[in-house]
N, C-alpha and C positions, 0 to 999 in steps of 0.2 A: 504494499500499500504506499502511496506517495506521502511525502512529508506533509503537504498541505491537507491531505485527507486524514492523516493521523491526528494533526492539530485540530481539525474540525471534530474528530471523534472524542477528543480529550474532554473529560468531565471534571478532572481535578489535575492541576499542575502544581508541582512543588518547586519552591525557590532553591536556588543554589545556596551552598554554605557561605557564610560571611567571608572567609579567606579567599574563596574563589572569586567573589565579586570585587575584592579589593585589588586583584591583579589586573593590570592594564594590558591584557593579551587580546589582540584582535585577529580575526580570521574566522575560518569556517570549522564547524564541528559536525560530524555525522555520526549517528548512533542507530544501529539496528535494534529493533524491539520485537520481543515475542510476547503477545498479550493472550492471556488465558480466556476461556469462555465467559468468565465472570467480569472481565474487563480489567483485572489486575495485571500488572507487568510481571511476567515470569522471569525473564532475563533480558539483559542488554549487552551489546557488544559495540564498542566504539570502533569506527573505521576511518575516521578522518578527524584531525584536530591537534592542537598543541597538547603534548602529554601533561603539562602542568594544570590543565583544566578539563581535559577529556574524562578522566575518572570521576571528577566532581559532577560533570554533566550526566554521566551514566548513573551515578548514585541518585541524583535528583530525579532522573526520568524513571528509575525503578520504583519511585514512590507515586508516580502518576497513575491515574485511573482513566479508562476509556469506556465509551458506550459499547456494550457487547454487540458483536457481529453475529447475525443469525443466517443460517443456511437451512432451508427446508424447515423454517420456523424453529430451529434449535440453535442455541448459542454455540459458537465454535471459536477455537483459538485462531489468531491471525498474526502475520508478521508484517511489519512495516519499517520504514526508516524515518528518522527525524533529523532535520538539518537546521542548524542554528548559525547565524552570523554573529560572532562575538563582537560586541561593541559596548564597552562599558564607560570608560571615561571619555567625555567629549562627544557622545552621540547627540545627534540633532533631532528635534521634534519631527522634522520632515522625514528622516530615516525611519522613525518609529511609526509614523502615520502611513507609510507606503506599504499597502497590503501585498505587493509583490515580493517584498523582502521577507526573509525567513525571520523568525523570532530572534531577538537579541537578548543578551544578559540583562540589559536594562528593563526589558519587558517581563522579566521573571521576578520582579520586586513583589513581595507578599501582597500588597494592596491591589495588585493587578492580576492575581491568580484567579483563574476562571473556575467556577464551581457551578455546574449545571444540575 
């Protein structure tokens, strides 16, 4: 499942840890995610990104929840990828408001966590 589709299915997003947010590391992070039939993350595997933040992103994503996917009216497990553009210090409002951009670290602030 694509990153955008995964983000649309997310019902709970968990913020990164404080130390991860304090690092001014920019670039892309990619994480493959296996989601169980109940919408809970079973496991993650980072495949792209700076090693100083990749594990932190994986840890945060493991605590995300997703809307269950149904096949033949039964919940099933699914796999997808999440892509994030790291942009912490110096991000602009324009970058955050652009829906074509991937989620940034700044968007993972607890007050902005989505809960459906």
